[in-house]
NUVEX-159565 format. One record per residue: x, y, z of N, C-alpha, C in turn; residue in three letters. Coordinates in steps of 0.1 Angstrom, whole numbers, plus 2048, in hexadecimal, padded with zeros to 3 digits. Each point is the difference from the previous one (the first is absolute). Layout:
<pts>
XYZXYZXYZAla...
</pts>
This chain:
<pts>
B65BA5AA67FE80D80880E806802Met80180D7FD80D80680280380480EGlu80C7FE80480480480E80380F800Ala7FB80680A80280F80280980280BThr80680C80080980480A7F880580CLeu8007F880B7F980380C80880380CLys80D8037FD80980380B7FC80D807Val7FF80080D7FC80C80880B80B7FELys80C7FB80180B80A7FF80D7FA7FAGlu8048057F480C7FB7FA80C806807Lys80A7F880480B80580880D7FD7F8Lys80A80980280C8007F88077F2801Trp7FF7F980B8077F38017F97F47FATrp7F48027FB7F97F47FB8077F97F4His8078087F88067FA7F480F7FE802Asn80580080D80E7FE8028047F2803Lys80D7FD7FF8057F380380B80280BVal8007F880A80980180C80C7F67FEVal80C80580380C7F77FF8057FE80ETyr8007F48048057FC80E80F7FE800Gln80780780980E7FF8028037F980DIle8097F68008057FA80C80E806802Tyr80180B80880C80880080D7F8802Pro8007F680880C7F88048057F97F3Arg7F87FE7F68047F87F57FF8087F3Ser7FE80D8007FE8077F480D8057F9Phe80780980780D8047FA80980680CTyr80C7FB80080A80480B80980B7FBAsp7FE80C80580880B7FB80E802807Ser8017FB80C80C8018088097F4800Asn7FB7F57F98087F47FE8037F980EGln7F67FF8088017F880C7F87F3800Asp7FA7FD7F47F87F47FF7F2801803Gly7FB80C8047F28028037FB80C7F8Ile7F47FE7FA7FA80B7F97FC80C809Gly7FF80C7FB7FE80B8087F880B7F9Asp7FD80B8077F880B7FB8078077F4Leu80D8028028078077F58007F77F3Lys8007F38027FF7F77F57F38017F9Gly7F58018077F38037FA80080D7F8Ile80680A80680180D7FA8077FF7F2Cys80B7F88008087FF7F37F77F97F5Glu7F77F88047F87F87F67F38077FDLys7FD80C8047F48077FC7FE8017F1Ile80B8037F87FE8007F27FB7F37FAPro8047F58067FB7F37FC7F17FF803Tyr7FC80480C7F27FF8037F78097F8Leu80680C7FC7F98097F87FE7FB7F2Lys80A7F97FB7FF7FA7F37F67F57FFGlu7FF7F880B7F57F68017F38067FFLeu7FE80C8077F48077FF7F880180DGly8057FA80B7F980180D80180D806Val7F580480780080D8067FE7FF810Glu7FF7F48058007FE80E80A7F4803Ile80980280A8087F58047FD7FD80FIle7FE7F48037FE7FB80E80D7FB806Trp80480680B80C7FB8067FC7F780CLeu8057F48007FF7F880C80880780BCys7FD7FD80D80580980B80E8037FFPro80380D80380E80580080280680EVal7F77FF80980280580E80B7F8807Tyr80480680B80A7FA8097FB7F2805Gln8087F67FF7FB7F280380C7F7803Ser7FE7F780980B7F58027FF7F57F5Pro7F68017F88007F77F47FD7F2803Asn7F87FD80A7FC7F28027F77FC7F5Asp7F78097FB7F77FD7F580380A7F5Asp80D8027FD8048097F57F880D800Asn80080780B7FA80E8017F2801804Gly7F97F58017F28008047FF7FF810Tyr80C80080680180180E80780E803Asp7F880A80380580E80180380480EIle80C80580280480480D800810801Ser7FF8077F57FE80E8017FA8057F3Asp7F38048017F88047F480580D7FBTyr80880880780480D7FC80E8017FATyr8077F57FF80D8007FA8027F57F6Asn80A8027F78037F67F580A7F6805Ile7FE7F47FC80A7F580280E8047FBMet80A80080880D8057FC8057F97F3Ala7FD7F37FE8047F97F47FB8067F4Glu7F48078017FA8067F580480F7FEPhe80580680A80480E7FF7FB80880BGly7FD80D7FE7FC80980A7F38077FDThr7FB8078097F38087FE80380A7F5Met80C8057FF80380A7F57FF7F87F2Glu8057F48008007F87F47F17FE7FCAsp7F87FD80A7F17FE7FD7FA80D7FAMet80380B8067FB80D7FB8058027F1Gln80C7FD7FE8058027F27F87F77F6Ile7FE7F38057F87F77F77F28067FELeu7FA80480A7F28067FF80080C7F6Ile80A80880180180C7F78037FC7F2Asp8097F77FE8047FC7F37F57F87F9Glu7F87F88077F57FA7FA7F580A7FCCys7FE80A8087F680B7FD8048077F3Ser80D8037FF8048077F37FE7F77F4Arg7FF7F38027FE7F77F57F17FB7FFAsn7F78078077F27FC8007FE7F2805Asn8087FC80A7FE7F38067FE80380FIle7F67FA8067FD80180E8047F3807Ser80280280D8047F48097F57FB809Ile7FE7F37FF7F77FA80A8087F980AMet7FD80380D8087F980B7F77F6807Met8077F68057F97F68087FD80680EAsp7F47FE8057FC80380D7FE7F3808Leu80A7FC8097FF7F48077FA80480EVal7F37FE8017F980580C7FA7F5809Leu8027F37FC7FB7F680980A7FC80BAsn80D8037FD80A7FC80980C8097FFHis8097FF80A80D8077FF80B7F5802Ser80C80580180B7F78048007FF80FSer8057F58058027FF80F80B809804Asp8078057F780B80A8037FB80E800Glu7F38037FD7FB80D80080080580EHis80380D80380080580E7F27FE807Pro7F58007F97F37FD8068007F2807Trp8057F67F88007F380680A7FE80APhe80C8067FE80A7FF80A7FB80580EGln7F880A8007FA80580C7F57F7805Glu7F87FC7F67F47F88048037F3807Ala80B7FA7FD8047F380680680180EArg80380D80480680180D7F77FD80CLys7F48047FF7F77FE80B7F18017FCSer7F77FB8087F28007FC7FA80E801Lys8068098087FB80D80180780B7F8Asp8097FB7F78078097F87F68087F7Asn80280D7FD7F78087F87FE7FA7F2Pro80A7F87FB7FF7FB7F27FB7F1800Tyr7FD7FB80C7FC7F28017F47FD7F7Arg7F68098007F47FD7F98018047F1Asp80C8047FB8028017F28007F37F9Tyr8027F58088017F37FA7F67F7807Tyr7FF7F37FC7F57F78058077F5808Ile7FC80080D8067F780A7F67F7806Trp8037F48037F77F68078087F880AArg7FA7FB80A8067F68097FF7F27F9Asp8097F88048007F27FB7F47F8805Gly7FD7F57FA7F57F78048067F2804Ala8007FC80C8057F380580E7FE7FCAsp80880B80280E7FF7FD8048007F2Gly7F78047F78048017F27FA80C7FAArg8008027F27FB80C7FA7F2802803Glu7FC80D7FF7F28038037F57F97F7Pro8047FF7F37F77F97F78097F87F6Thr7FA7F97F78077F87F68028077F3Asp7FF80E8008028087F480E7FD7FAPhe8007FE7F380D7FE7F980480C7F8Gln80D80380180680B7F88017FD7F1Ala7FF80A7F88007FF7F280D7F97FBPhe80B80380780D7FA7FC8037F3807Phe7F67FA8078027F380780180280FGly7FC7F680780180080F7F5808806Gly80180180D7F580780880180F7FDSer7F48068017FF80E7FE80280880DAla8047F980B80380680D80E7FE804Trp80680A80680E7FF80480180480FGlu8077F880880180380E80B80A803Tyr7FE80880A80A8098048037FE80FThr80C7FF8048047FE80E7FD80B809Glu80180D7FA7FF80B8087F3801808Glu7F57FC7F97F38028077F87F2801Thr8067F67FA7F97F38017F47FF7F7Gly7FF8097F67F47FF7F78057FE7F2Gln7F67FD7F78037FE7F27FB80C7F8Tyr8078037F57FB80A7F77FC7F97F3Tyr7F78067F87FB7FA7F48088057F4Leu8037F77F78078047F37FA7F87F5His7F98067F77FA7F97F580A7FA7F6Thr80C80780080A7FC7F780C7FB808Phe80C8057FE80C7FC8087FF80480ESer8077F980980080480E80780D802Lys8078057F780680D8007F780B7FALys7F37FC7FE7F780A7FB7F3800809Gln80180580C7F58008097F48097FAPro7F47FB8017F48077FB7FD80C809Asp7FD80B7F97FC80C8067F17FF805Leu7FD80780A7F27FF8067F880C7FBAsn7F87FE7F67F880B7FB7F4804808Trp7FE7F980C7F680480980580C809Glu80D8027FF80680B80880080D7F9Asn7F980A8047FF80D7F980E8077FFPro8087FF80A80D8077FF8097F97F6Lys7FF7F37FF8087F97F57FC8057F3Met7F28007FE7FB8047F380580E7FCLys7FF80980A80480E7FD80F8017FDSer8087F780680E8007FC8027FC7F2Ser7F87F67FB8017FC7F27FB80A7F7Leu7F58078037FB80A7F880A80C7FEPhe80780380B80A80B7FF80B7FC7F7Ala8047F380080A7FB7F77FC8017F1Met7F47FC7FD7FB8007F380080F7FBVal7FC8098087FF80E7FC80E8067FEAsn80A7FB80880E8047FE8047FD7F1Phe7FD7F47FB8047FC7F37F88087F5Trp7F38038037F88087F780780E7FFIle80480580B80780D7FF80D7FF7F9Glu8067F580080D7FE7F87FE7FF7F1Lys7F37FF7FC7FD7FF7F27FB7F37FBGly7FE7F68097FA7F37FC7F1801800Ile7FA7FC7F57F28017FE7F97F37FDArg8087F57FE7FB7F37FD8047F680BArg7F77F88048037F680A7FB7F37FEPhe8087F68027FB7F28008007FB80FArg7F57FB8047FE7FD80E8027F1802Leu80B7FC8068047F28027F77F980AAsp7FC7F47FC7F87F780A7F6808808Ala7F98097F97F880A8087F37F9805Ile7FC7F47FB7F47FA8058037F980EAsp80C8008058037FA80C7FF80A80CTyr7FE80D7FD80180980B7F47FF80AIle7F57FA7FC7F57FE80A7FF7F1803Ser8007FD80D8007F28047F57FE80BLys7FB7F48027F77FD80B8057F2805Asp80A8018098077F48057F77F7808Leu7F68068077F77F88087F77F77F7Asp7FF8047F37F87F87F78097FA7F5Asn80D7FF8038097F97F78018077F2Asn7FF80D8008018087F380D807800Ile8097FC7F780D8077FF80180B7F6Met7F78007F67FF80B7F67F28027FCGly7FE80B7F87F38047FC7F680080CAsn80580680B7F880280C7F58097FFGly7F880180B7F38087FF80280F7FFPro80C80580380280F7FF8098047F5Arg8037F67F68098037F57FC80D7F8Leu7F48007FC7FC80C7F77FF80D808His7FD7FE80D80080C80980E806801Glu80A7F780280E8048018058067F3Phe7FC7FA7F58058057F37FA80E7FDLeu7F38028037FA80D7FE80780A809Ser8037FC80C80780980980E8047FBGlu8077F67FB80D8037FA7FF80A7F4Leu7F67FD7F77FD8097F57FD80E804Asn7F880180A7FB80D80480B809806Arg80A7F980780A80780780D8027F8Asn8017FA7F480C8007F87FE8037F1Thr8017F67F88008027F17F28057FBTyr7F57FD8087F38057FC7FE80F800Gly8098078067FF80E8018058077F3Lys8067F87F78058067F47F97F97F4Arg7FE8087F57FA7FA7F48097F97F7Ala80D80280280A7FA7F68077F3805Asp7FA7FA80A8067F38057FA7F47F9Thr8077F57FF7FB7F47FB8057F580AVal7F67F78038037F58097FC7F27FBThr8087F68037FC7F27FC8037F880CVal7F77F78038017F780C8037F27FDGly8097FA8088037F27FF7F67F9809Glu7F67FA7FA7F67F98087FD7F27FAThr7FC7F78077FE7F27FB7F27FB803Gly7FD7F57FA7F37F98037F48087FDGly8008087F67F58097FC7F77FA7F5Asn7F48047FF7F87FE7F57FC80E7FBAsn7F98017F47FD80E7FB7F880880APro7F77FA8087F880780A80880680BLeu8097F780680880580B80B80A7FBThr8057FE7F480A8097FB7FA80E7FEAla7F48007FD7F980D7FE80080880DArg8007FA80B80080780D80C809801Met80B7FB7FB80D80880180080C7F6Tyr7FA7FF7F58028097F57F58097FCThr7F47FE8057F58097FD80480E805Lys7FF80A7F780580E8037F980580DPro7F37FD8027F980580B8057FA80DGlu8087F58008057FA80C80C806805His8078077F780D80880380A7F7807His8047F57F980A7F780580C7FF7F7Glu7FF7F97F580A7FE7F67FB8037F2Leu80A8037F77FC8017F27FE7F37F9Asp8097F68037FF7F37FA8077F6809Met7FD7F37FD8077F68078067F67F5Ile80A7F98048057F67F77F77F47FEPhe7FF7FB7F47F87F47FD8097F57FEGln8007F680A80A7F58007FA7F37FBPhe7F48017FA7F97F47FC8087F67F8Gly8078057F68077F77F780D7FA807Ile80780980780D7FB8067FD7F880DIle7F47FF8047FC7F880B7FC7F27FCAsp7FE7FD7F37FB7F47FB8087F4803Leu80E8017FF8087F47FF8077FC80DAsp7FC80780B8057FC80D80D806804Gly8068087F880D80680380080880DVal7F68088027FF80880C7F87F980BArg7FD7F47FF7F97F980B80A7FD80BSer7FA7FE80C8097FE80B80A7F47FFGly7FB7F57FA8097F47FF8077FF7F2Asp7FE80A7F88078007F37FD7F57F6Trp7F67F88047FC7F47F87FA8047F3Ser8057FA7F57FA8037F27F17FD800Pro7F98097F97F17FE7FE7FE7FF7F1Lys7FA7F67FB7FD7FF7F27F680A7FCPro8028067F47F68097FA8018007F1Tyr7F68057FA7FF8007F17FD80E7FBThr8018027F37FD80D7FB7F1804803Leu7F87F68027F28038037FF80780ELys8097FC80980080780D80580F7FFAsp8098027F780480E7FE7F48087FAIle7F97FA7F77F58077FA7F580380BLys7FE7F68097F680280A80480C80AGlu80D80180280580B8097FC80E7F9Val8038007F37FE80D7F87F18037FFLeu7F87F57FE7F18028007FC80680DGlu8057FA80B7FB80380D80380F804Lys80C8057FB80480D8047FE80A7F5Trp8057FE7F47FF80A7F67F28027FBGln7F87F58007F28017FB7F7807809Gly80480380D7F880680A80480E804Lys80B8057FA80580D8047F780B7FALeu7FE80A8087FA80D7FB80A8087F8Glu7FC8097F880A8087F880A808809Pro7FC80480C8098078088087F780AAsp7FF7F37FF8077F780880C7FA7F9Glu80C80280580C7FC7F98077F780ALeu8057F47FB8087F780880F8037FDGlu8087FC80A80F8007FE8037F37F9Gly8048007F38027F47F880E7FB802Leu8027F380380D7FC8038027F17FEVal80B7FC7F98047F27FF80E7FE806Leu80780A80380E80080680180A80CAsn8077FC80A80480A80A80B7FA808Asn80480780B80C7FB8087FC7F4808His7F47FC8017FC7F58087FC7F37F8Asp8028017F37FC7F57F780B7FC7F6Asn8007F47FC80A7FC7F67FC8077F3Pro80A8007F67FE8067F47F57FA7F7Arg7F88097FA7F47FB7F98047F77F4Ser80B8037F98047F87F48037F2805Val8077FF80B8037F28047F47F9806Ser7F68088037F47FA8077F57FC7F6Arg7FE8087F67F57FD7F78037FD7F1Tyr80D7FF7FD8057FD7F38097F4800Val8007F97F58087F47FE80E802805Ser8077F680580E8008048098017F4Asn7FB7FD7F48078017F480580E7FDAsn80D80480080480E7FF7FC8067F3Pro7FD7F87F57FC8067F47F3807800Gln7F87FE80B7F380680180080B80APhe80C80380780080A80A7FB80E7FCArg8068057F47FC80D7FC7F28017FCIle7FB7F77F87F28007FC7F77FF80CAla8047F78097F77FE80C80080D809Gly80B80680280180C8087F780B7F9Ala8018017F37F780A7F97F17FD802Lys7FD7F37FF7F27FC8017FB80380EMet8077FD80A7FB80380E7FF80F801Leu8098087FB7FF80F8017F38057F9Ala7FE7FA7F47F48047F87F37FD807Thr7FF7F48067F57FC8077FD80980CMet80A8048087FE80880C7FD80E7FCLeu8088067F77FE80E7FD7F48037F8His7F97F67FB7F48027F97F4801809Gly8027FC80D7F580080A7FD80D806Leu7F58018077FC80C80680780280DLys80780B80280780280D80D8077FDGly80980080A80D8067FF80B7F5800Val8077FE7F580A7F680080C803808Pro8067F780780C80180880B7F77F9Phe80B8067FC80B7F97FB80B7FE80BIle8047F480280B7FE80980E8007F9Tyr80A80680680C8027F98067F37FAGln8038007F38057F57F97F57F87F9Gly7F48038047F57FA7F88008047F2Glu80380D7FE8018057F280B7FB7F8Glu8097F880680B7F97F97FC7F17FELeu7F67FB8077FD7F280080A7F8809Gly80480680B8097F980A7F97F4805Met8087F68047FC7F38048047FD80EThr7FA7F58058037FB80E80F7FC801Asn8047FE80D80E7FC8038007F2806Ile80A7F87FE8027F480780D7FF806Lys80280580C80C7FF8078027F1805Phe80C7FB7FF8027F28048017FD80FSer80380B8078027FF80F7F780A807Asp7FA7FB80B7F880980880780C805Ile80D80080180880B80580080C7F7Ser7FC7FD7F37FF80B7F67F3808801Asp7F67FB8087F480780180080A80CTyr7F880A7FE80080B80A7F3802807Arg7F57FC7FA7F28038047FD7F880DAsp7FB80780A7FD7FA80D7F57F57FFIle7F78037F77F57F67FE8067F37FAGlu8098017F78067F57F98097F880AThr8088078088087FA80A7F87F980BLeu7F68068047F77FA80A7FA7F37FBAsn7FB8017F47FA7F47F980A7F5800Phe80D8037FB80A7F57FF8037F980DTyr80280880B8047FA80D7F47F9806Tyr7F48057FE7F47FA8057FE7F27FAArg8018007F27FD7F37F980C7F6803Lys80C80580280B7F78037FD7F980DAla7FB80780A7FD7F980D7F47F77FFThr7F88027F67F47F77FE8047F47F8Glu80D7FF7FB8047F47F97FF8007F1Gly7FE80C7FB7FF8017F180E7FE7FBTrp8027FA7F480D7FF7F980480E7FBThr80D8017FF80680C7FA7FA8037F2Glu7FF7F67F87FB8017F37F2806800Glu7F77FA8087F38058017FF80E805Lys80780480A80080D80580480A7F5Ile80B7FD7FA80580A7F67F78007F4Met7F97F67FD7F68007F57F580A803Glu7FC80080D7F580A80480680E800Tyr80C80280480780D8008018067F2Ile8057F77F78028057F27F28057FBTyr7F67FA8037F38057FB7FA80C808Arg80280080D7F980A80880880C806Asn80D7FE80180880A8077FE80F7FBSer7FF80980A7FF80E7FC80D8057FAArg80B7F980380D8047FA8007FE7F1Asp7F67F97FA7FF7FF7F27FF80E7FAAsn7F98098077FD80E7FB80B80A805Ala8097FB80880980A80780E8007FCArg8037F77F680E8017FB80280D7F8Thr80D8057FF80280D7FB7FB8027F2Pro7FC80D7FD7FB8047F380C7FD7F6Met7FD7FC7F480A7FC7F780180B7F5Gln80B80880280280C7F78087FD7F4Trp80A7F78018077FC7F48077F3802Asp8097FB7F78057F380280E800806Asp80480B80780D8008077FE7F980DSer80B7FF8088007F980D7F5806809Lys7F97F78067F58048097F58087F9His7FF7FD7F37F58067F87FF80F800Ala80C80680280080F8007F980680CGly7FC7F880A7F980580B80A80780APhe80C7FA80180A80480A80D7FB7FBThr80B80680580D7FA7FE8057F980CLys7F980180B8037F880C7F97F3800Ala8027F880B7F87F48017F2804804Glu7F67FC7F87F28058037FB7F980DPro7F68078067FA7FA80D7F97F37FDTrp7FC7FE7F47FB7F27FC8047FE7F2Ile8047F47FC8067FD7F37F68047F5Ser8068047F57F88027F47FC7F37FAVal7F58017F87FB7F47F880A7FE7F5Asn8057F37FE8097FD7F67FB8037F2Pro7F38017FE7FA8037F380280E7FCTyr80780880880280E7FD8088027F3Tyr8077F67FC8088017F47F78017F4Lys7F47FB8017F78007F47F480A803Asp7FE80480C7F480880380580C808Ile80180C7F980580C8077FB80C7F8His80080C8077FB80C7FB8078047F3Val80D7FF7FF8078057F57FC7F87F3Lys7FE7F38017FC7F97F57F28037FCGln7F780280A7F28047FD7FF80D7F9Cys80880A8047FF80D7FA8058007F2Leu8097F77FD8067FF7F27F77F97F7Glu7F67F88057F87F77F87F1806801Asp7FC8067F57F38068007F47F67FFHis8037F38007F67F68028007FA80EThr8078068098027FB80D7F3801809Ser8017F980B7F580280A7FE80E805Val80B80780280080E8047F78087F7Phe8028007F37F98087F77F17FC7FFTyr7FD7F48037F27FC8017FA80680BHis80680080C7FB80880B7FE80E7FETyr80A8067F980080E7FD7F38037F7Gln7FD7F87F77F48027F77F47FE808Lys7FF7F78097F47FE8097FE80C809Leu80A8068057FF80C8097FB80B7F8Ile8058027F37FB80B7F87F17FE7FCArg7FD7F37FD7F27FD7FC7F680480BMet8047FE80D7F680380A7FE80F801Arg80B8087FD7FE80F8007F88057F4Lys8007F87F57F98057F47F37FA7FEAsp7FC7F58077F47F97FE7F780080DAsn7F78098017F780080C7F97F4802Glu7FD7F87F57F97F38028077F7809Val80E8008008077F78087FF80480FLeu7FD80D8027FF80580E7F27FE806Val7F68047F87F28018057F67F67F9Tyr8057F97F67F77F87F87FA7F4808Gly7F47FC7FC7FA7F48068087F47FCAsp7FF7F68088077F37FE7F67F57FEPhe8037F87F57F87F47FE8097F57FBArg8007F48078087F57FC7F97F97F4Met8087FB7F77FB7F87F58087F37FFIle7FC7F77F78077F37FF8017FA80ECys7F68008088017FC80D8037F1802Thr7FC7F87F68027F180180D7FC7F9Glu8078097F980D7FC7FA80A7FD80BAsp8077F57FE8097FB80A80E8067FFGlu8038077F580D8057FD80180F7FFLys7F58067FC80080F7FD7F880880AVal80680A8057F980A8087FD80C7F8Leu7F38047FF7FC80B7F77F5808807Ala80180E7FF7F68088067FF80D7F7Tyr7F48068027FD80C7F97FF80C809Val80680B7FC7FF80D8087F880A7F7Arg7F58058057F78087F87FD80E807Thr80180A7F97FD80E8057FA8087F4Leu7F48048027F98077F58007F87F3Arg8068057F58007F97F480E7FA7FDAsp8087FF80A80E7FB7FF8017F2807Lys8057F67F98017F380580D7F97FDArg8067FB80B80D7F97FE7FE7F1804Leu8067F77F98007F280480E7FC804Ile8027FB80B80E7FB8047FF7F1800Ile8097F97F98007F27FE80E7FB804Val8007F680880D7FA8058007F1800Cys80A7FA7F98027F28008097FD80CAsn7FB7F880A8087FE80C8097F47FFPhe8027FA7F48077F37FF80A8017F4Tyr8097F680080B8007F77FC7F97F3Glu7F47FB7FF7FB7FA7F47F880A7F8Glu8007FF7F37F78097F77F27FC803Glu7F78097FE7F27FD8027F880A7F7Thr7F37FD7FE7F88087F77F3803807Gln7FB80C7FF7F38038057F78077F6Ile7F37FF8027F78067F77F780A807Asn80380D7FE7F880A8067F88077F4Ile7F77F87FA7FA8057F47F780C801Gln7FB80280D7F780C80280880D7FFAsn80D80080080880C8018068057F4Tyr7FD7FA7F48048067F480F8007FEGly80580B7FB80F8017FD80680A80AThr80B7FC80580780880A80C8077FBGly80280C80580C8087FD80A7FD80CLys80C7FC7FD80A7FD80A80680D806Val7FE80280C80680B80780D7FC806Leu8017F480580D7FB8068007F1800Leu80B7FA7FC8027F280080E7FC804Ser8027F480680E7FC8038067F87F6Asn7F97FF7F48067F97F47FE8097F4Tyr8097FF7F67FD8077F47F67F87F7Pro7F98077F77F87F97F77F37FA806Gly7FB80680A7F47FA8077F48017F7Thr7F87F58007F48007F87F580A805Gln7F88047F77F580A8047F27FA7FDThr7FF7F47FA7F37FA7FF7FC7F980DAsp7F78068077FD7FA80E7F87F47FFLeu7FB7FC7F47F87F47FF8097F47FFSer80C8027FC8097F47FF80E805805Arg80080480D80D8068058097F5805Leu80B7FE7FA80A7F680480A807809Lys8027FB80C80980680A80D7F8801Leu80B8067FF80D7F98038027FE80FArg80B7F98038037FE80F80080D807Pro7F880180B80080C8087FE80D7F9Tyr7F97FF7F47FD80C7F97F5808807Glu80280D8007F680A8077FE80C7F6Ala7F48037FF7FC80B7F67F6809806Val80180D7FE7F58098037FB8057F3Ile7F37FD7FD7F98047F47F780B803Phe7FF8097F67F580A8007F67FB7F6Gln7F37FF8047F67FA7F77F580A7FDVal7F97FE7F57F580A7FC7F37FB805Glu7FE7F38017F37FB8048027F580BThr7F780180A8017F680B7F27FC803Val7FD7F38027F37FC8058027FE80FSer7F98088088017FF80E7F47F9806Leu
</pts>
């Protein structure tokens, strides 16, 4: 049976790819060791050559940087280390001239404890801003509940001024905002509209599933009023314009609950991130303990999500971001000879799926994890908290560092590697965090000079999504479900069918897809790829996109 185009409304952003920038580590224009807005502006030609048309900036608002910008002290101003509001406007305008739009982070679950709202709120119980945050009395001389913060320790912090505790889902310097307070919500809505008027039309909503809580019933996130709050946010801000795009950071979903966020008639979000694959191995679990998984588990995630999506439902597709280790180090052999093929394989697998792919800076180079020898070289609050907590629990230094090498968010936060000069061309000063020593072999200059590089593979994938509607709207069907080494699926739209085949291991393997006849290679990460699908031999980490004439569905 042929798949037909059943999309209610095709939108301009459906075939786009988003490039995530961690501003502090992207490019330093003023040589102070910290990336900045002018540095991003200087690299727009690079982004345009890659082919991306949306860039997502991690927070650039004014912040004391307890959690690298996700603790905001002023939503209306730019962090001085990054530049000025004028620099921000120049970046917006320059991106617009190059057909690139900017997605900004909206951090709406919490503020910094240095935000004027909180500085007022902590003064007294009857302060006008008191109810902008969540306060409770202690219980029997200790915290109100046993809630644990995401970065470790209690989620409650005591204040001497009023003898009460405030709630913080993350760092103690990130007090949670009280979405039950209409005035607080109105203040946030005004801030979002301020940025819309500045020219921002794309938004990523950070930890948005935490804004509704039910503390009396021990519910810290995904509370009973979550969808009501999101609908209210939509109605009062970005939902008033037809040209906005939103993606939510939400966790613990299944296809049914995810649909609650994205159904057009619900008026909440355009899409949410699908973290099913990157949640498999325990990296983002609270205790960082490794969890065993197999390729079969990855297939089950894709079956669960991709196989149940309606044509107008698009996921935010992601394997890398600022909160996760590098995907090449995570899913590919440690043998460096397979890094390039493995990076291309992962890209092919992800970009062939239904949804909007997100590329994290350096992913298009095949950047790898970092192993700093001393804890003093790490900057991430979550990593540092983990280190000192486990040290007090009696863990050995070796064991702690082993966990950090695997899990630390700083794996993704080392500076972008532009060339093989000192500090990888990121800066001429001492960088805020050390560069990865592998920069000598992995950098932009080398990738641009080598037309077989990971960069050009990404460029081809981005172009393919623009030219092949089947990759955007086509039905998804997993094949070779029992194969232990190969992930393969079919995308079908009308009479056009593509097969994506990925060898996830460093050993050669062979598969027989005899029902599919002969395939035409649209893209491969190896030269000389076979086209006889009945005896398809795959080399280590080989990935191919085939166009086929006949498919048995």
